[in-house]
C-alpha positions, 0 to 999 in steps of 0.5 A: 733148808739144808739142801738149800744152805748146801747149794748156797755154798757151792754156789759162793765158791763156784762164783769165787773159783770162776772170778779167779780162774776167768780173770786176766792175769799178768805183771804190773809195771812194777813187777807185781803180778796182778788181775783184773777184777770184773770191774776191769781194776788192776787188784792183788792176786789172792796170797798162798793163805787165802788159796789155801783157805778157799781149798779147805772150805771147797774140802768141806763142801764136798765131804759135807755132800758125800756125807749128806748122800750117804747117810744123811738127809739126801740120802733119807729123801732117796730112801723114801722116794724109793719106798714110794716108787716101790709101793706104787707099783 
């Protein structure tokens, strides 16, 4: 369950990142910067605050993954796997 939750958070973050980076960005007739979304409609670009919030989401996700690898459930699962492999030898 914990791994599924981490993977889902990563999937959502990746999807949002891809939406931003792979959108066509340009200047509208009124001079405002816009991008085309997946339906090819012109939409406003994210605000600085929205981008900063997204950065915080990514940073928290990275820290949670690293924590899980170093001392959390991923570490525990890998330690059990190493013991099992050692016992099988």
